N, C-alpha and C positions, 0 to 999 in steps of 0.2 A: 503403189507400184505393183505390178503383177509378178507372179513367181517366175515366169519365163524371162521377163526383162532382167530380173535380178541374177539368174543363174547362167544365162547364155550370153557370153560376150560376142561382140561383132569384130571380125578381123579387120584391121586397118593397116595401112602401110605409109611410109614416109620416105623422103630422100634425105640421107645423111650427108656428111661432109664428103666432097669429091664424087657425089652421085651414088654413094653406097645405099642399097635398098635396106630399109629397116622395117621389121614387122612388129605388130602390136595387137593387143586386145582392148576393146572399148566397152564399157558398161555405162548405162544411163543416157539421158537425152541431152542434146545440145541446148545451151541456154542456162544450164546449171553450172555452179562453180566447178572448175576443172582441176582434177588432181592427176599429176603425172608420177607414175611409180617407176623407179629405176632400181633394178635388181643388183645383187652383188656379183663379183667375178665368179665365173663358172656356174652361175645359175641361169634361169631363163624367166621370161615373163610369167610362166606358170607358177612360179613361187609366190606370186601375188594373188592367186585365184580367190582364196578365201577373203583376203582384204578387199579386192575389187568388188566382190559380190556385196560385202557388208557396207562398204562406202556408198555404193550405188543405191542400196536400200535406204540410205539416209539422205537421198535426194542430191547426190553428188554425181557428176560425170567423171569417169575414171578411165585413164589410158595407162596400160602396163606395156612397157616397151622392151623389146629384145635388143640388147646392146649389140654393136658390131661384133661379128664372129660368134654370136650366141644365139641359140634357138633357131628361129626361122629367118633371122637377119643374115645378110650376105657376109661372107668371110672377106676380110680385107686382102688386098694384094699390094706388093711393093715392099718398102722398108718401113721400119718404125710403125708397125701395123696397129698396135694396141696400147699406145701411150695414153695417159690420163687426159692429155690435151685433145687427142682425137676423139675420145669418148665424149668429152665436153662439147667439141665442135659439132658432133652429130646431134646432140640434144639441143644446142642452140639452133641448128637448122630446123629441127622438128618444131620448136616453139615459134620460130618465124613463120612456119607453114600454118600452124594453128591460129596464129594472129589473135590471141586472146590471153589474158592473164592466167597463170597456172600456180598451183601449189605443188612443189616438188617434195616427194617422199623418197629418199634414197638410202638404200641399205649398203653398207660397206663401200665397195667401189662406187656404187650409185650415189652415195652420200658425198664422197669427195668430188665426184663429177658435178653434183648439184651445187656445191660451193663455187666452183669455177664458172658454171653456167649463170648462177645468180649474179656473180660479179660482172660477167660479160654483158648480160642483157639488161640489168638494172631492175628496180622495183616496180616499173610499169608492167613488166611481163612476168616476173617471178615475185609473187606477193608474200609467200611464206615458204620456209624450208624446214623439213624434218630430217635429221640425221639419225639413222638407225644403226646403233652400235658401231659408230665410227667417229674418230677424231683424227686430225692430221698427225698427232704424235701418239700413234697407237703402240700397243705392246709388241715389240718385235718378235718375241717368242710365239705369241698367239698368231701373228700374221704369217710366220714361217710354218706353223703347224697347218694352217689352211693351204698354203702353197704346196707343202709336202703331200698332203692328201690328194690334191689335184694331180700332181706329177706321178704319184704312185700307181695310177690306174689308167694311164694313157693307152695301154694295150687292150683295154676293154674288159668285158666280163663274159664268161661262157653262159651264165644264166642270170636272170633278173634277181634271183635269190642271192647270188654272190654280190651283186651291187648293194642289195639291202643289208647284207652282212657287213660290207665295208662302211656303209653309212652308220650303221648301228655301232660299229667299233669307234668311229670318229665322233659320234654324238651319243655317248652312253646315257645322257640325261633324258633322252627320248625313248618312248616305248617303240620297239620295232614293229612296224605295221604288218598285219597278217595278209592284207590285201595289197598286192603290188601293182595294181593298175596305174596308180598315180605316178609310179616310177617311169612308165613309158613316155610320159610327157617330157622327161629330162634326159632320156636315153634314146638312141636310135640303133636298130639292128641292121647291120650291114650284110652284104652277100655272103660273107664267111660265117654268118650265124652268130657272131659275137655282138654284144651290146656295148656301145660307146657313148660317153657323155656328149650331149648335144651342143658342143662348142668347139671352136677351132683350137687344137692343141698348141698351136703357135702362141696362143695367148699366154701360156705359162712357160713356153720354151724361149721366148724372147728374153734378152737381158732385163733383169728386174730394175725398175726405177728405184732409186734409193729414197725410201720414205723420209729419212732424216734431212736429205737435201731439199726436198719439196715442202717439208713441214712448215718452215718459217713463212714461205710465200702463201701457202694455202691457209694457214692460221691467220695471217694478216688480212687476206681477202675475206675470211669469215668475220673477223672483227670489224671490218669496214662496211659490212652489209647493213642496210637500213631497213630491214624487214624482220618480222618475228621469226625466231629460230628456236627449234626444239631439239634437244639431244635425248634420245631414248636409249638407255643402256640395259642390256641383259645382265641381271645381277650376278650370274655365274660366268659371264664372258671372260675369256682369256685374251681377247683382242683389245677391248677397252676396259681397263681396270678402273676402280674408283679413283685411284691416284691420277691416271691419265685423264679421266673425266673432269676431275677437280682442276687440273692444270688448264684444260680447255676452257672451263667456265671462268677461270681467272683471266684468261686472254680475251674471252668473248663474254663480258659480264652481262650483256643483254640477253643471252641465251637462257631459255628455260630448260629444266632437267627433270627427267622422270626415269626411275629404275623399275624394271619389271622383275618381280620375284620369280625364280625358277627358270628364267629364260637365259639362253647363252647368246652367242654371236648371231645365231639365226632366230632372233627374237620373234619376227612375225609368224614363223612356223611353229615356234615353241609354245606360244600362248596367243593365238590369233585374236581371240575375243578381247582380251585385255589390251593388246596392242592396237586393235582397230578402234576401241573405245577412246583410247588416248588420242589417236589421230583425229577422230571425228570431233572431239572436244576442242582440239587445237585449231582445226580447220574452220 
């Protein structure tokens, strides 16, 4: 594979549930095994940039998708805009359009979405599933910390440096980057000069689904899957503790499990080389 093919994704678009337009990036050629990357809540497809490049370099075809209301995908209208079921319905629509088997790698919200999708379409279309630091019975305190971070900055930032400071405060285990160019992929500057996260604020302003109410159903769906399943946990994650990972593995004994040292809930960005190596080996 040449360097240009590896580094430069092609923009792609799909039609989600109800006709919603979904944006994505694609690496690699058709005919290769296809990996579908689903980001976490409040992120965009750009969080998968390093992973997409590395997987494509290993002769895989990769599509990173912007979820509804995130990145360059359309914002939803109406009521109940951003339920887990609607995120899953979008991905089911995408897979139907692709019309070929995929491996789903889902981080956080993307992982829960992946469970519902795999249950819906069956193992003819979803061949494997990777859950990135997420289980149905997550640690409530860690989940609320994520939500609090997202709610705290809905009024935007005066400077990119302020956004970088906020991220550094939220993720103290990471070194604060000196080059802030990458931040511009996840923020948009509006006419008032302020920088805002590149997702619909209604995503976190809607009434929150009760994870405890959904946990039994999602866990049962995961246990009933007849495909290889891998749980990757960040060793210092406060969203998936070792206890909650162990409880998931007891409920889904067929699942494989790997822990990444030094990684938190944002495992792909914390140690992308180790993360991608694990995914490549599993795929």
